[in-house]
ChimeraX commands (.cxc) that place a marker at each C-alpha (Angstrom):
marker #1 position 4.23,5.27,-14.92 radius 0.5
marker #1 position 1.51,2.93,-13.56 radius 0.5
marker #1 position 4.11,0.63,-12.01 radius 0.5
marker #1 position 5.53,3.49,-9.97 radius 0.5
marker #1 position 2.22,4.77,-8.73 radius 0.5
marker #1 position 0.59,1.44,-8.03 radius 0.5
marker #1 position 3.56,0.06,-6.08 radius 0.5
marker #1 position 4.37,3.23,-4.15 radius 0.5
marker #1 position 2.70,2.05,-0.98 radius 0.5
marker #1 position 4.08,-1.48,-0.75 radius 0.5
marker #1 position 6.54,-0.57,2.01 radius 0.5
marker #1 position 3.84,1.13,4.08 radius 0.5
marker #1 position 1.49,-1.79,3.47 radius 0.5
marker #1 position 4.11,-4.20,4.76 radius 0.5
marker #1 position 4.44,-2.14,7.92 radius 0.5
marker #1 position 0.66,-1.99,8.34 radius 0.5
marker #1 position 0.30,-5.75,8.08 radius 0.5
marker #1 position 3.19,-6.42,10.43 radius 0.5
marker #1 position 1.80,-3.95,12.98 radius 0.5
marker #1 position -1.62,-5.52,12.76 radius 0.5
marker #1 position -0.07,-8.94,13.27 radius 0.5
marker #1 position 1.41,-7.74,16.54 radius 0.5
marker #1 position -1.86,-6.06,17.56 radius 0.5
marker #1 position -3.69,-9.33,17.01 radius 0.5
marker #1 position -1.40,-11.34,19.28 radius 0.5
marker #1 position -4.30,-11.80,21.69 radius 0.5
marker #1 position -6.14,-13.65,18.94 radius 0.5
marker #1 position -3.23,-15.85,17.91 radius 0.5
marker #1 position -5.39,-18.94,18.08 radius 0.5
marker #1 position -7.31,-17.68,15.03 radius 0.5
marker #1 position -4.12,-17.22,13.03 radius 0.5
marker #1 position -5.90,-15.00,10.51 radius 0.5
marker #1 position -5.88,-11.30,9.68 radius 0.5
marker #1 position -8.92,-10.13,7.75 radius 0.5
marker #1 position -8.52,-6.83,5.91 radius 0.5
marker #1 position -11.25,-4.70,4.34 radius 0.5
marker #1 position -10.04,-2.70,1.33 radius 0.5
marker #1 position -11.98,0.32,0.08 radius 0.5
marker #1 position -11.11,2.21,-3.10 radius 0.5
marker #1 position -13.07,3.98,-5.84 radius 0.5
marker #1 position -13.46,1.37,-8.57 radius 0.5
marker #1 position -16.23,3.34,-10.30 radius 0.5
marker #1 position -17.05,7.03,-10.62 radius 0.5
marker #1 position -14.74,9.94,-11.51 radius 0.5
marker #1 position -12.06,9.12,-8.92 radius 0.5
marker #1 position -11.45,5.65,-10.34 radius 0.5
marker #1 position -9.56,6.80,-13.43 radius 0.5
marker #1 position -8.05,9.71,-11.51 radius 0.5
marker #1 position -5.76,7.42,-9.53 radius 0.5
marker #1 position -7.85,5.26,-7.23 radius 0.5
marker #1 position -7.78,2.23,-9.56 radius 0.5
marker #1 position -3.98,2.32,-9.60 radius 0.5
marker #1 position -3.81,2.48,-5.83 radius 0.5
marker #1 position -6.20,-0.47,-5.66 radius 0.5
marker #1 position -4.04,-2.44,-8.10 radius 0.5
marker #1 position -0.91,-1.95,-6.02 radius 0.5
marker #1 position -2.67,-2.91,-2.79 radius 0.5
marker #1 position -4.26,-6.00,-4.38 radius 0.5
marker #1 position -0.91,-7.23,-5.68 radius 0.5
marker #1 position 0.57,-6.97,-2.20 radius 0.5
marker #1 position -2.39,-8.57,-0.45 radius 0.5
marker #1 position -2.42,-11.43,-2.97 radius 0.5
marker #1 position 1.27,-11.88,-2.21 radius 0.5
marker #1 position 0.68,-11.95,1.56 radius 0.5
marker #1 position -2.25,-14.31,1.09 radius 0.5
marker #1 position 0.31,-16.82,-0.20 radius 0.5
marker #1 position 3.11,-16.13,2.28 radius 0.5
marker #1 position 1.21,-15.04,5.39 radius 0.5
marker #1 position 2.45,-12.44,7.89 radius 0.5
marker #1 position 4.29,-13.63,11.00 radius 0.5
marker #1 position 2.37,-16.87,10.98 radius 0.5
marker #1 position -1.01,-15.30,10.23 radius 0.5
marker #1 position -3.08,-16.04,7.16 radius 0.5
marker #1 position -4.16,-12.89,5.29 radius 0.5
marker #1 position -7.65,-12.60,3.86 radius 0.5
marker #1 position -8.87,-9.53,1.94 radius 0.5
marker #1 position -12.41,-8.30,1.33 radius 0.5
marker #1 position -12.83,-5.57,-1.29 radius 0.5
marker #1 position -15.41,-2.79,-1.57 radius 0.5
marker #1 position -16.13,0.02,-4.03 radius 0.5
marker #1 position -16.65,3.51,-2.58 radius 0.5
marker #1 position -18.04,4.63,-5.97 radius 0.5
marker #1 position -16.35,8.04,-5.57 radius 0.5
marker #1 position -18.90,8.96,-2.86 radius 0.5
marker #1 position -18.11,9.75,0.83 radius 0.5
marker #1 position -21.41,8.36,2.14 radius 0.5
marker #1 position -20.85,5.04,0.41 radius 0.5
marker #1 position -17.27,4.91,1.71 radius 0.5
marker #1 position -18.60,5.32,5.26 radius 0.5
marker #1 position -21.30,2.69,4.80 radius 0.5
marker #1 position -18.85,0.22,3.27 radius 0.5
marker #1 position -16.35,0.74,6.09 radius 0.5
marker #1 position -19.04,0.07,8.70 radius 0.5
marker #1 position -20.28,-2.96,6.77 radius 0.5
marker #1 position -16.80,-4.45,6.51 radius 0.5
marker #1 position -16.13,-3.92,10.20 radius 0.5
marker #1 position -19.50,-4.97,11.60 radius 0.5
marker #1 position -20.72,-7.60,9.14 radius 0.5
marker #1 position -17.56,-8.94,7.52 radius 0.5
marker #1 position -15.72,-8.72,10.86 radius 0.5
marker #1 position -12.49,-7.42,9.32 radius 0.5
marker #1 position -9.63,-6.56,11.67 radius 0.5
marker #1 position -8.68,-3.43,9.73 radius 0.5
marker #1 position -9.93,-1.26,6.86 radius 0.5
marker #1 position -7.43,0.22,4.45 radius 0.5
marker #1 position -7.19,2.10,1.17 radius 0.5
marker #1 position -9.15,5.36,0.67 radius 0.5
marker #1 position -8.06,7.61,-2.19 radius 0.5
marker #1 position -10.16,10.70,-1.50 radius 0.5
marker #1 position -9.75,13.02,1.48 radius 0.5
marker #1 position -13.47,13.78,1.31 radius 0.5
marker #1 position -13.97,10.14,2.28 radius 0.5
marker #1 position -11.10,9.85,4.77 radius 0.5
marker #1 position -12.18,12.66,7.06 radius 0.5
marker #1 position -15.62,11.22,7.95 radius 0.5
marker #1 position -14.57,7.54,7.71 radius 0.5
marker #1 position -11.59,7.98,10.04 radius 0.5
marker #1 position -13.80,9.61,12.67 radius 0.5
marker #1 position -16.26,6.72,12.47 radius 0.5
marker #1 position -13.56,4.03,12.61 radius 0.5
marker #1 position -11.84,5.69,15.58 radius 0.5
marker #1 position -15.19,5.84,17.36 radius 0.5
marker #1 position -15.57,2.11,16.79 radius 0.5
marker #1 position -12.02,1.50,18.10 radius 0.5
marker #1 position -11.05,-0.37,14.95 radius 0.5
marker #1 position -7.89,-0.04,12.89 radius 0.5
marker #1 position -7.69,2.06,9.72 radius 0.5
marker #1 position -4.62,2.30,7.46 radius 0.5
marker #1 position -4.86,5.14,4.92 radius 0.5
marker #1 position -2.72,4.70,1.83 radius 0.5
marker #1 position -3.44,7.88,-0.08 radius 0.5
marker #1 position -5.68,10.75,1.04 radius 0.5
marker #1 position -3.59,13.63,2.37 radius 0.5
marker #1 position -5.88,16.21,4.00 radius 0.5
marker #1 position -4.62,17.56,7.33 radius 0.5
marker #1 position -8.25,17.45,8.41 radius 0.5
marker #1 position -7.95,13.71,8.98 radius 0.5
marker #1 position -5.67,14.11,11.99 radius 0.5
marker #1 position -5.27,17.73,13.08 radius 0.5
marker #1 position -6.23,18.11,16.75 radius 0.5
marker #1 position -7.89,14.69,16.94 radius 0.5
marker #1 position -5.33,12.53,18.76 radius 0.5
marker #1 position -6.43,9.36,16.98 radius 0.5
marker #1 position -5.14,6.04,18.35 radius 0.5
marker #1 position -6.49,3.64,15.72 radius 0.5
marker #1 position -6.01,5.54,12.45 radius 0.5
marker #1 position -2.67,5.64,10.60 radius 0.5
marker #1 position -1.30,7.25,7.43 radius 0.5
marker #1 position 2.31,6.99,6.07 radius 0.5
marker #1 position 1.88,10.14,3.99 radius 0.5
marker #1 position 2.76,13.82,4.02 radius 0.5
marker #1 position -0.16,16.17,4.74 radius 0.5
marker #1 position -1.83,18.30,2.08 radius 0.5
marker #1 position -0.65,21.64,3.43 radius 0.5
marker #1 position 2.92,20.31,3.25 radius 0.5
marker #1 position 2.38,19.57,-0.45 radius 0.5
marker #1 position 1.31,23.17,-0.93 radius 0.5
marker #1 position 4.31,24.54,0.92 radius 0.5
marker #1 position 6.71,22.34,-1.05 radius 0.5
marker #1 position 5.58,23.57,-4.45 radius 0.5
marker #1 position 5.72,27.26,-3.56 radius 0.5
marker #1 position 9.23,26.75,-2.17 radius 0.5
marker #1 position 10.20,25.02,-5.42 radius 0.5
marker #1 position 8.98,27.94,-7.53 radius 0.5
marker #1 position 10.61,30.49,-5.21 radius 0.5
marker #1 position 13.99,28.84,-5.74 radius 0.5
marker #1 position 13.71,29.18,-9.52 radius 0.5
marker #1 position 11.93,32.51,-9.71 radius 0.5
marker #1 position 14.92,34.48,-11.00 radius 0.5
marker #1 position 16.58,31.80,-13.12 radius 0.5
marker #1 position 13.44,30.60,-14.91 radius 0.5
marker #1 position 11.09,33.59,-14.84 radius 0.5
marker #1 position 13.58,36.45,-14.63 radius 0.5
marker #1 position 11.67,37.90,-11.66 radius 0.5
marker #1 position 12.23,38.35,-7.97 radius 0.5
marker #1 position 9.69,36.37,-5.92 radius 0.5
marker #1 position 7.92,39.59,-4.91 radius 0.5
marker #1 position 7.26,40.33,-8.59 radius 0.5
marker #1 position 6.01,36.85,-9.45 radius 0.5
marker #1 position 2.26,36.68,-10.07 radius 0.5
marker #1 position 0.70,33.43,-8.87 radius 0.5
marker #1 position -2.80,31.93,-8.92 radius 0.5
marker #1 position -4.03,29.24,-6.53 radius 0.5
marker #1 position -6.95,27.15,-7.79 radius 0.5
marker #1 position -8.28,23.94,-6.28 radius 0.5
marker #1 position -11.17,21.51,-6.07 radius 0.5
marker #1 position -13.21,22.52,-3.05 radius 0.5
marker #1 position -13.14,19.24,-1.11 radius 0.5
marker #1 position -10.98,18.43,1.92 radius 0.5
marker #1 position -8.00,17.61,-0.29 radius 0.5
marker #1 position -8.02,20.75,-2.41 radius 0.5
marker #1 position -8.77,23.13,0.46 radius 0.5
marker #1 position -5.94,21.75,2.57 radius 0.5
marker #1 position -3.33,21.95,-0.20 radius 0.5
marker #1 position -4.45,25.46,-1.11 radius 0.5
marker #1 position -3.86,26.59,2.49 radius 0.5
marker #1 position -0.29,25.38,2.15 radius 0.5
marker #1 position 0.01,27.14,-1.19 radius 0.5
marker #1 position -1.22,30.39,0.31 radius 0.5
marker #1 position 1.06,30.16,3.35 radius 0.5
marker #1 position 4.04,29.30,1.15 radius 0.5
marker #1 position 3.26,32.07,-1.33 radius 0.5
marker #1 position 3.10,34.63,1.46 radius 0.5
marker #1 position 6.35,33.37,2.92 radius 0.5
marker #1 position 8.06,33.66,-0.47 radius 0.5
marker #1 position 6.56,37.10,-1.05 radius 0.5
marker #1 position 4.65,36.15,-4.19 radius 0.5
marker #1 position 1.91,38.37,-5.55 radius 0.5
marker #1 position -1.24,36.23,-5.24 radius 0.5
marker #1 position -3.50,37.44,-8.05 radius 0.5
marker #1 position -6.25,34.81,-7.70 radius 0.5
marker #1 position -7.29,32.15,-5.18 radius 0.5
marker #1 position -10.45,30.20,-5.95 radius 0.5
marker #1 position -12.03,26.79,-5.45 radius 0.5
marker #1 position -14.45,24.87,-7.64 radius 0.5
marker #1 position -16.39,21.60,-7.53 radius 0.5
marker #1 position -14.43,18.63,-8.85 radius 0.5
marker #1 position -17.62,17.49,-10.60 radius 0.5
marker #1 position -18.30,20.86,-12.27 radius 0.5
marker #1 position -19.25,20.36,-15.95 radius 0.5
marker #1 position -17.85,23.75,-16.99 radius 0.5
marker #1 position -14.77,25.65,-15.77 radius 0.5
marker #1 position -14.77,28.36,-18.42 radius 0.5
marker #1 position -15.63,31.10,-15.89 radius 0.5
marker #1 position -12.57,30.12,-13.84 radius 0.5
marker #1 position -10.42,30.19,-16.96 radius 0.5
marker #1 position -11.72,33.68,-17.74 radius 0.5
marker #1 position -10.68,34.85,-14.26 radius 0.5
marker #1 position -7.24,33.34,-14.79 radius 0.5
marker #1 position -6.87,35.17,-18.08 radius 0.5
marker #1 position -7.69,38.47,-16.40 radius 0.5
marker #1 position -5.32,37.76,-13.50 radius 0.5
marker #1 position -2.40,36.97,-15.83 radius 0.5
marker #1 position -0.47,34.69,-13.45 radius 0.5
marker #1 position 3.10,33.64,-14.15 radius 0.5
marker #1 position 2.51,30.41,-12.21 radius 0.5
marker #1 position -0.67,28.48,-11.46 radius 0.5
marker #1 position -0.78,26.18,-8.42 radius 0.5
marker #1 position -3.55,23.68,-9.10 radius 0.5
marker #1 position -4.99,20.93,-6.90 radius 0.5
marker #1 position -7.45,18.63,-8.64 radius 0.5
marker #1 position -8.46,15.13,-9.59 radius 0.5
marker #1 position -9.50,14.04,-13.04 radius 0.5
marker #1 position -11.49,14.65,-15.22 radius 0.5
marker #1 position -11.55,18.21,-13.82 radius 0.5
marker #1 position -7.86,18.64,-14.70 radius 0.5
marker #1 position -8.50,17.63,-18.30 radius 0.5
marker #1 position -11.57,19.88,-18.47 radius 0.5
marker #1 position -9.59,22.85,-17.13 radius 0.5
marker #1 position -6.80,22.44,-19.67 radius 0.5
marker #1 position -9.16,21.88,-22.58 radius 0.5
marker #1 position -11.06,25.08,-21.83 radius 0.5
marker #1 position -7.82,26.95,-21.09 radius 0.5
marker #1 position -6.57,25.98,-24.55 radius 0.5
marker #1 position -9.85,27.05,-26.13 radius 0.5
marker #1 position -9.68,30.46,-24.45 radius 0.5
marker #1 position -5.99,30.98,-25.10 radius 0.5
marker #1 position -4.87,31.08,-21.46 radius 0.5
marker #1 position -1.12,31.67,-21.15 radius 0.5
marker #1 position 1.13,31.02,-18.15 radius 0.5
marker #1 position 4.77,30.29,-17.36 radius 0.5
marker #1 position 4.24,27.12,-15.33 radius 0.5
marker #1 position 1.52,25.05,-13.72 radius 0.5
marker #1 position 2.20,22.93,-10.67 radius 0.5
marker #1 position -0.01,20.06,-9.48 radius 0.5
marker #1 position -0.22,18.29,-6.14 radius 0.5
marker #1 position -0.66,14.55,-6.59 radius 0.5
marker #1 position -4.05,12.87,-7.20 radius 0.5
marker #1 position -4.94,13.52,-10.86 radius 0.5
marker #1 position -1.52,14.99,-11.57 radius 0.5
marker #1 position 0.12,11.76,-10.44 radius 0.5
marker #1 position -1.51,9.63,-13.16 radius 0.5
marker #1 position 0.56,10.41,-16.24 radius 0.5
marker #1 position -1.26,8.05,-18.59 radius 0.5
marker #1 position -4.60,9.67,-17.80 radius 0.5
marker #1 position -3.13,13.14,-18.30 radius 0.5
marker #1 position -1.59,12.13,-21.61 radius 0.5
marker #1 position -4.89,10.63,-22.72 radius 0.5
marker #1 position -6.68,13.92,-22.11 radius 0.5
marker #1 position -3.94,16.44,-22.86 radius 0.5
marker #1 position -1.65,14.77,-25.36 radius 0.5
marker #1 position 1.93,16.05,-25.36 radius 0.5
marker #1 position 0.92,19.00,-23.14 radius 0.5
marker #1 position 1.14,16.53,-20.25 radius 0.5
marker #1 position 4.93,16.64,-20.62 radius 0.5
marker #1 position 5.05,20.28,-19.56 radius 0.5
marker #1 position 3.41,20.01,-16.14 radius 0.5
marker #1 position 5.02,19.89,-12.72 radius 0.5
marker #1 position 3.77,17.64,-9.93 radius 0.5
marker #1 position 4.76,16.95,-6.33 radius 0.5
marker #1 position 4.36,13.48,-4.82 radius 0.5
marker #1 position 6.33,11.21,-2.48 radius 0.5
marker #1 position 9.27,9.61,-4.26 radius 0.5
marker #1 position 8.43,6.48,-6.19 radius 0.5
marker #1 position 9.91,3.39,-4.62 radius 0.5
marker #1 position 11.34,2.60,-8.05 radius 0.5
marker #1 position 13.55,5.69,-7.76 radius 0.5
marker #1 position 14.68,4.99,-4.20 radius 0.5
marker #1 position 18.18,3.68,-3.47 radius 0.5
marker #1 position 17.59,-0.02,-2.98 radius 0.5
marker #1 position 21.07,-0.48,-1.52 radius 0.5
marker #1 position 19.88,1.29,1.64 radius 0.5
marker #1 position 16.75,-0.82,2.00 radius 0.5
marker #1 position 16.09,-3.89,4.08 radius 0.5
marker #1 position 17.44,-6.77,1.93 radius 0.5
marker #1 position 13.97,-8.35,1.97 radius 0.5
marker #1 position 12.38,-5.39,0.16 radius 0.5
marker #1 position 14.06,-5.30,-3.32 radius 0.5
marker #1 position 12.74,-8.79,-4.25 radius 0.5
marker #1 position 9.23,-7.61,-3.34 radius 0.5
marker #1 position 9.66,-4.52,-5.52 radius 0.5
marker #1 position 10.75,-6.77,-8.38 radius 0.5
marker #1 position 7.74,-9.00,-7.83 radius 0.5
marker #1 position 5.33,-6.05,-7.98 radius 0.5
marker #1 position 6.87,-4.82,-11.23 radius 0.5
marker #1 position 6.58,-8.24,-12.81 radius 0.5
marker #1 position 2.94,-8.56,-11.73 radius 0.5
marker #1 position 2.04,-5.19,-13.22 radius 0.5
marker #1 position 3.90,-5.48,-16.48 radius 0.5
marker #1 position 3.51,-9.22,-17.00 radius 0.5
marker link #1:1,2 radius 0.2
marker link #1:2,3 radius 0.2
marker link #1:3,4 radius 0.2
marker link #1:4,5 radius 0.2
marker link #1:5,6 radius 0.2
marker link #1:6,7 radius 0.2
marker link #1:7,8 radius 0.2
marker link #1:8,9 radius 0.2
marker link #1:9,10 radius 0.2
marker link #1:10,11 radius 0.2
marker link #1:11,12 radius 0.2
marker link #1:12,13 radius 0.2
marker link #1:13,14 radius 0.2
marker link #1:14,15 radius 0.2
marker link #1:15,16 radius 0.2
marker link #1:16,17 radius 0.2
marker link #1:17,18 radius 0.2
marker link #1:18,19 radius 0.2
marker link #1:19,20 radius 0.2
marker link #1:20,21 radius 0.2
marker link #1:21,22 radius 0.2
marker link #1:22,23 radius 0.2
marker link #1:23,24 radius 0.2
marker link #1:24,25 radius 0.2
marker link #1:25,26 radius 0.2
marker link #1:26,27 radius 0.2
marker link #1:27,28 radius 0.2
marker link #1:28,29 radius 0.2
marker link #1:29,30 radius 0.2
marker link #1:30,31 radius 0.2
marker link #1:31,32 radius 0.2
marker link #1:32,33 radius 0.2
marker link #1:33,34 radius 0.2
marker link #1:34,35 radius 0.2
marker link #1:35,36 radius 0.2
marker link #1:36,37 radius 0.2
marker link #1:37,38 radius 0.2
marker link #1:38,39 radius 0.2
marker link #1:39,40 radius 0.2
marker link #1:40,41 radius 0.2
marker link #1:41,42 radius 0.2
marker link #1:42,43 radius 0.2
marker link #1:43,44 radius 0.2
marker link #1:44,45 radius 0.2
marker link #1:45,46 radius 0.2
marker link #1:46,47 radius 0.2
marker link #1:47,48 radius 0.2
marker link #1:48,49 radius 0.2
marker link #1:49,50 radius 0.2
marker link #1:50,51 radius 0.2
marker link #1:51,52 radius 0.2
marker link #1:52,53 radius 0.2
marker link #1:53,54 radius 0.2
marker link #1:54,55 radius 0.2
marker link #1:55,56 radius 0.2
marker link #1:56,57 radius 0.2
marker link #1:57,58 radius 0.2
marker link #1:58,59 radius 0.2
marker link #1:59,60 radius 0.2
marker link #1:60,61 radius 0.2
marker link #1:61,62 radius 0.2
marker link #1:62,63 radius 0.2
marker link #1:63,64 radius 0.2
marker link #1:64,65 radius 0.2
marker link #1:65,66 radius 0.2
marker link #1:66,67 radius 0.2
marker link #1:67,68 radius 0.2
marker link #1:68,69 radius 0.2
marker link #1:69,70 radius 0.2
marker link #1:70,71 radius 0.2
marker link #1:71,72 radius 0.2
marker link #1:72,73 radius 0.2
marker link #1:73,74 radius 0.2
marker link #1:74,75 radius 0.2
marker link #1:75,76 radius 0.2
marker link #1:76,77 radius 0.2
marker link #1:77,78 radius 0.2
marker link #1:78,79 radius 0.2
marker link #1:79,80 radius 0.2
marker link #1:80,81 radius 0.2
marker link #1:81,82 radius 0.2
marker link #1:82,83 radius 0.2
marker link #1:83,84 radius 0.2
marker link #1:84,85 radius 0.2
marker link #1:85,86 radius 0.2
marker link #1:86,87 radius 0.2
marker link #1:87,88 radius 0.2
marker link #1:88,89 radius 0.2
marker link #1:89,90 radius 0.2
marker link #1:90,91 radius 0.2
marker link #1:91,92 radius 0.2
marker link #1:92,93 radius 0.2
marker link #1:93,94 radius 0.2
marker link #1:94,95 radius 0.2
marker link #1:95,96 radius 0.2
marker link #1:96,97 radius 0.2
marker link #1:97,98 radius 0.2
marker link #1:98,99 radius 0.2
marker link #1:99,100 radius 0.2
marker link #1:100,101 radius 0.2
marker link #1:101,102 radius 0.2
marker link #1:102,103 radius 0.2
marker link #1:103,104 radius 0.2
marker link #1:104,105 radius 0.2
marker link #1:105,106 radius 0.2
marker link #1:106,107 radius 0.2
marker link #1:107,108 radius 0.2
marker link #1:108,109 radius 0.2
marker link #1:109,110 radius 0.2
marker link #1:110,111 radius 0.2
marker link #1:111,112 radius 0.2
marker link #1:112,113 radius 0.2
marker link #1:113,114 radius 0.2
marker link #1:114,115 radius 0.2
marker link #1:115,116 radius 0.2
marker link #1:116,117 radius 0.2
marker link #1:117,118 radius 0.2
marker link #1:118,119 radius 0.2
marker link #1:119,120 radius 0.2
marker link #1:120,121 radius 0.2
marker link #1:121,122 radius 0.2
marker link #1:122,123 radius 0.2
marker link #1:123,124 radius 0.2
marker link #1:124,125 radius 0.2
marker link #1:125,126 radius 0.2
marker link #1:126,127 radius 0.2
marker link #1:127,128 radius 0.2
marker link #1:128,129 radius 0.2
marker link #1:129,130 radius 0.2
marker link #1:130,131 radius 0.2
marker link #1:131,132 radius 0.2
marker link #1:132,133 radius 0.2
marker link #1:133,134 radius 0.2
marker link #1:134,135 radius 0.2
marker link #1:135,136 radius 0.2
marker link #1:136,137 radius 0.2
marker link #1:137,138 radius 0.2
marker link #1:138,139 radius 0.2
marker link #1:139,140 radius 0.2
marker link #1:140,141 radius 0.2
marker link #1:141,142 radius 0.2
marker link #1:142,143 radius 0.2
marker link #1:143,144 radius 0.2
marker link #1:144,145 radius 0.2
marker link #1:145,146 radius 0.2
marker link #1:146,147 radius 0.2
marker link #1:147,148 radius 0.2
marker link #1:148,149 radius 0.2
marker link #1:149,150 radius 0.2
marker link #1:150,151 radius 0.2
marker link #1:151,152 radius 0.2
marker link #1:152,153 radius 0.2
marker link #1:153,154 radius 0.2
marker link #1:154,155 radius 0.2
marker link #1:155,156 radius 0.2
marker link #1:156,157 radius 0.2
marker link #1:157,158 radius 0.2
marker link #1:158,159 radius 0.2
marker link #1:159,160 radius 0.2
marker link #1:160,161 radius 0.2
marker link #1:161,162 radius 0.2
marker link #1:162,163 radius 0.2
marker link #1:163,164 radius 0.2
marker link #1:164,165 radius 0.2
marker link #1:165,166 radius 0.2
marker link #1:166,167 radius 0.2
marker link #1:167,168 radius 0.2
marker link #1:168,169 radius 0.2
marker link #1:169,170 radius 0.2
marker link #1:170,171 radius 0.2
marker link #1:171,172 radius 0.2
marker link #1:172,173 radius 0.2
marker link #1:173,174 radius 0.2
marker link #1:174,175 radius 0.2
marker link #1:175,176 radius 0.2
marker link #1:176,177 radius 0.2
marker link #1:177,178 radius 0.2
marker link #1:178,179 radius 0.2
marker link #1:179,180 radius 0.2
marker link #1:180,181 radius 0.2
marker link #1:181,182 radius 0.2
marker link #1:182,183 radius 0.2
marker link #1:183,184 radius 0.2
marker link #1:184,185 radius 0.2
marker link #1:185,186 radius 0.2
marker link #1:186,187 radius 0.2
marker link #1:187,188 radius 0.2
marker link #1:188,189 radius 0.2
marker link #1:189,190 radius 0.2
marker link #1:190,191 radius 0.2
marker link #1:191,192 radius 0.2
marker link #1:192,193 radius 0.2
marker link #1:193,194 radius 0.2
marker link #1:194,195 radius 0.2
marker link #1:195,196 radius 0.2
marker link #1:196,197 radius 0.2
marker link #1:197,198 radius 0.2
marker link #1:198,199 radius 0.2
marker link #1:199,200 radius 0.2
marker link #1:200,201 radius 0.2
marker link #1:201,202 radius 0.2
marker link #1:202,203 radius 0.2
marker link #1:203,204 radius 0.2
marker link #1:204,205 radius 0.2
marker link #1:205,206 radius 0.2
marker link #1:206,207 radius 0.2
marker link #1:207,208 radius 0.2
marker link #1:208,209 radius 0.2
marker link #1:209,210 radius 0.2
marker link #1:210,211 radius 0.2
marker link #1:211,212 radius 0.2
marker link #1:212,213 radius 0.2
marker link #1:213,214 radius 0.2
marker link #1:214,215 radius 0.2
marker link #1:215,216 radius 0.2
marker link #1:216,217 radius 0.2
marker link #1:217,218 radius 0.2
marker link #1:218,219 radius 0.2
marker link #1:219,220 radius 0.2
marker link #1:220,221 radius 0.2
marker link #1:221,222 radius 0.2
marker link #1:222,223 radius 0.2
marker link #1:223,224 radius 0.2
marker link #1:224,225 radius 0.2
marker link #1:225,226 radius 0.2
marker link #1:226,227 radius 0.2
marker link #1:227,228 radius 0.2
marker link #1:228,229 radius 0.2
marker link #1:229,230 radius 0.2
marker link #1:230,231 radius 0.2
marker link #1:231,232 radius 0.2
marker link #1:232,233 radius 0.2
marker link #1:233,234 radius 0.2
marker link #1:234,235 radius 0.2
marker link #1:235,236 radius 0.2
marker link #1:236,237 radius 0.2
marker link #1:237,238 radius 0.2
marker link #1:238,239 radius 0.2
marker link #1:239,240 radius 0.2
marker link #1:240,241 radius 0.2
marker link #1:241,242 radius 0.2
marker link #1:242,243 radius 0.2
marker link #1:243,244 radius 0.2
marker link #1:244,245 radius 0.2
marker link #1:245,246 radius 0.2
marker link #1:246,247 radius 0.2
marker link #1:247,248 radius 0.2
marker link #1:248,249 radius 0.2
marker link #1:249,250 radius 0.2
marker link #1:250,251 radius 0.2
marker link #1:251,252 radius 0.2
marker link #1:252,253 radius 0.2
marker link #1:253,254 radius 0.2
marker link #1:254,255 radius 0.2
marker link #1:255,256 radius 0.2
marker link #1:256,257 radius 0.2
marker link #1:257,258 radius 0.2
marker link #1:258,259 radius 0.2
marker link #1:259,260 radius 0.2
marker link #1:260,261 radius 0.2
marker link #1:261,262 radius 0.2
marker link #1:262,263 radius 0.2
marker link #1:263,264 radius 0.2
marker link #1:264,265 radius 0.2
marker link #1:265,266 radius 0.2
marker link #1:266,267 radius 0.2
marker link #1:267,268 radius 0.2
marker link #1:268,269 radius 0.2
marker link #1:269,270 radius 0.2
marker link #1:270,271 radius 0.2
marker link #1:271,272 radius 0.2
marker link #1:272,273 radius 0.2
marker link #1:273,274 radius 0.2
marker link #1:274,275 radius 0.2
marker link #1:275,276 radius 0.2
marker link #1:276,277 radius 0.2
marker link #1:277,278 radius 0.2
marker link #1:278,279 radius 0.2
marker link #1:279,280 radius 0.2
marker link #1:280,281 radius 0.2
marker link #1:281,282 radius 0.2
marker link #1:282,283 radius 0.2
marker link #1:283,284 radius 0.2
marker link #1:284,285 radius 0.2
marker link #1:285,286 radius 0.2
marker link #1:286,287 radius 0.2
marker link #1:287,288 radius 0.2
marker link #1:288,289 radius 0.2
marker link #1:289,290 radius 0.2
marker link #1:290,291 radius 0.2
marker link #1:291,292 radius 0.2
marker link #1:292,293 radius 0.2
marker link #1:293,294 radius 0.2
marker link #1:294,295 radius 0.2
marker link #1:295,296 radius 0.2
marker link #1:296,297 radius 0.2
marker link #1:297,298 radius 0.2
marker link #1:298,299 radius 0.2
marker link #1:299,300 radius 0.2
marker link #1:300,301 radius 0.2
marker link #1:301,302 radius 0.2
marker link #1:302,303 radius 0.2
marker link #1:303,304 radius 0.2
marker link #1:304,305 radius 0.2
marker link #1:305,306 radius 0.2
marker link #1:306,307 radius 0.2
marker link #1:307,308 radius 0.2
marker link #1:308,309 radius 0.2
marker link #1:309,310 radius 0.2
marker link #1:310,311 radius 0.2
marker link #1:311,312 radius 0.2
marker link #1:312,313 radius 0.2
marker link #1:313,314 radius 0.2
marker link #1:314,315 radius 0.2
marker link #1:315,316 radius 0.2
marker link #1:316,317 radius 0.2
marker link #1:317,318 radius 0.2
marker link #1:318,319 radius 0.2
marker link #1:319,320 radius 0.2
view
């Protein structure tokens, strides 16, 4: 549901703002935290999940603009990355150098996060990533100014192969070593990273990997990939993609009569149910997806007492 996806990061956002408030203690006389927010409001990534992430962040920042954070006034400046890494970099630099924001946050696509995080770290400014999951953002870089409250892409890939391994016999009637699996992915930082986890997890489980292939998320035709999948005859397809490439893949798979036992997604386009249903109809009900637990499904009794009212507020803002 949109409410679940858009509000998923409110706890992490609260932590980010509180941390920034402490970091700005030296500038207490200003009593203001200025935050630059960058998401994809246009282009293919917008409908694939970035707009929902933006909506959740905006609701929280509007809330903090009214209440403040530890005595600081919160001011937000928004920018559109237009689903392009170079524009994301330029907008981040503009917000930091011209708008004089204290922190940039947002970023849906890993293809944007990898270069932007390097630039922000070089500038010794703060960056709080809400979404993109590529391991390439942090691996071996020892960043001090860039933060992300999110599992890494290769962990997503490992999780889904472990999930299938556990149900191999009961659902497919096959030992893991006899299970035929295909790993397909968009060829950006996000897809490549998840696919590495898929491959490592598949080898650990003993699966028979019959196909592993990447493709451009902006490709206008995936029929050749579908043909390869038909020839490979996988029991399970592990797929990492955005949208509309997910919709395109399934439409052409249906046209060519591709058959499989299960398909498992890894966030991004697979996390936006309404978009999937719009493109796939009732077929969207038969897909698996891995994502961090929605805050709406978490046990609120174990939360800080201040958090449930905020969750309620977000829900009312989205559905009202």
